[in-house]
C-alpha positions as CSV (number, residue, x, y, z in Angstrom):
1,X,9.6,-5.6,-6.3
2,X,11.7,-2.4,-6.5
3,X,11.1,0.7,-4.4
4,X,13.2,3.7,-5.3
5,X,14.7,6.1,-2.8
6,X,16.1,9.5,-3.7
7,X,19.5,10.2,-2.2
8,X,20.7,13.4,-0.5
9,X,24.2,14.1,0.6
10,X,24.9,16.6,3.5
11,X,27.6,17.5,5.9
12,X,25.0,18.3,8.6
13,X,22.3,15.7,9.0
14,X,20.7,17.4,12.0
15,X,20.3,20.8,10.2
16,X,18.8,19.1,7.2
17,X,16.3,17.1,9.4
18,X,15.4,20.4,11.2
19,X,14.7,22.1,7.8
20,X,12.5,19.2,6.7
21,X,10.6,19.3,10.1
22,X,9.9,23.0,9.4
23,X,8.0,21.9,6.4
24,X,6.0,19.3,8.3
25,X,8.2,16.2,7.7
26,X,8.9,14.3,10.9
27,X,12.6,14.3,11.8
28,X,12.2,11.0,13.6
29,X,10.5,7.8,12.8
30,X,12.8,6.7,10.0
31,X,15.8,4.4,10.2
32,X,18.9,6.2,11.4
33,X,22.2,4.5,11.9
34,X,26.0,5.1,11.8
35,X,28.6,3.5,9.5
36,X,31.5,4.5,11.7
37,X,34.1,2.6,9.6
38,X,33.1,4.9,6.7
39,X,32.6,8.1,8.7
40,X,28.9,8.3,7.7
41,X,25.5,8.7,9.3
42,X,22.5,7.5,7.4
43,X,18.8,8.4,7.8
44,X,16.1,6.6,5.7
45,X,12.7,8.2,5.5
46,X,9.7,7.1,3.5
47,X,11.3,8.0,0.2
48,X,14.8,9.3,0.8
49,X,18.2,8.1,1.9
50,X,20.0,11.0,3.6
51,X,23.8,10.3,3.8
52,X,25.8,12.6,6.1
53,X,29.5,12.9,6.7
54,X,32.4,15.2,6.1
55,X,33.4,15.9,2.5
56,X,36.0,13.2,2.4
57,X,33.6,10.5,3.6
58,X,30.9,11.7,1.2
59,X,33.3,11.7,-1.8
60,X,33.4,7.9,-1.5
61,X,29.6,7.5,-2.0
62,X,28.5,10.6,-3.8
63,X,28.6,8.9,-7.2
64,X,25.6,6.7,-6.2
65,X,22.6,8.4,-7.6
66,X,19.7,6.2,-6.4
67,X,18.9,3.4,-4.0
68,X,16.6,0.5,-5.0
69,X,15.1,-1.6,-2.3
70,X,14.7,-5.1,-3.6
71,X,13.2,-8.3,-2.2
72,X,16.2,-10.5,-3.1
73,X,19.6,-8.9,-3.5
74,X,21.2,-12.0,-5.1
75,X,18.3,-12.4,-7.5
76,X,18.5,-8.7,-8.5
77,X,22.2,-9.0,-9.2
78,X,21.6,-12.1,-11.3
79,X,18.7,-10.4,-13.2
80,X,20.8,-7.2,-13.8
81,X,24.0,-9.1,-14.8
82,X,23.7,-8.3,-18.5
83,X,23.4,-4.6,-17.8
84,X,26.0,-4.3,-15.0
85,X,29.1,-2.6,-16.3
86,X,30.9,-2.8,-12.9
87,X,30.3,-4.0,-9.4
88,X,31.4,-0.9,-7.4
89,X,30.8,-2.6,-4.0
90,X,30.0,-6.3,-3.7
91,X,27.2,-7.6,-1.5
92,X,27.9,-6.5,2.1
93,X,26.2,-6.7,5.4
94,X,24.9,-3.3,6.6
95,X,22.7,-2.3,9.6
96,X,19.5,-2.6,7.6
97,X,20.3,-5.9,5.8
98,X,22.6,-6.3,2.8
99,X,23.6,-4.0,0.0
100,X,25.7,-3.8,-3.2
101,X,26.5,-1.0,-5.5
102,X,26.6,-1.4,-9.3
103,X,27.2,0.7,-12.3
104,X,24.5,0.5,-15.0
105,X,25.7,2.5,-17.9
106,X,26.0,6.1,-16.6
107,X,24.0,5.5,-13.5
108,X,25.4,4.1,-10.2
109,X,22.8,2.3,-8.1
110,X,22.8,1.0,-4.6
111,X,20.7,-2.2,-4.3
112,X,19.4,-2.9,-0.8
113,X,17.7,-6.0,0.7
114,X,16.3,-5.2,4.1
115,X,16.2,-7.7,6.9
116,X,12.8,-8.4,8.3
117,X,13.7,-7.1,11.7
């Protein structure tokens, strides 16, 4: 199974959430967490990953164009192996589970396997 999440990059997460709320989108209820070692805040809504930080912190992740939620990260990496040009970030533990970032041709994809918690 693959679920796709659009990605938005911003230097002001609270302002972006307030703007979404003005259009009827709840500003709470998603998963929100910090990645302090990377200087980032992340908010996951029903269909969007919002990544916030200063320009330097965002520069390190801005090339990633889409997030794919997968049931099995290792299985997804194995299945995609013939198409992976480069592993940008190997499998890593993150607050939501595990992720990896790969380059598939001209598209950079974050693969995420969520923990059941």
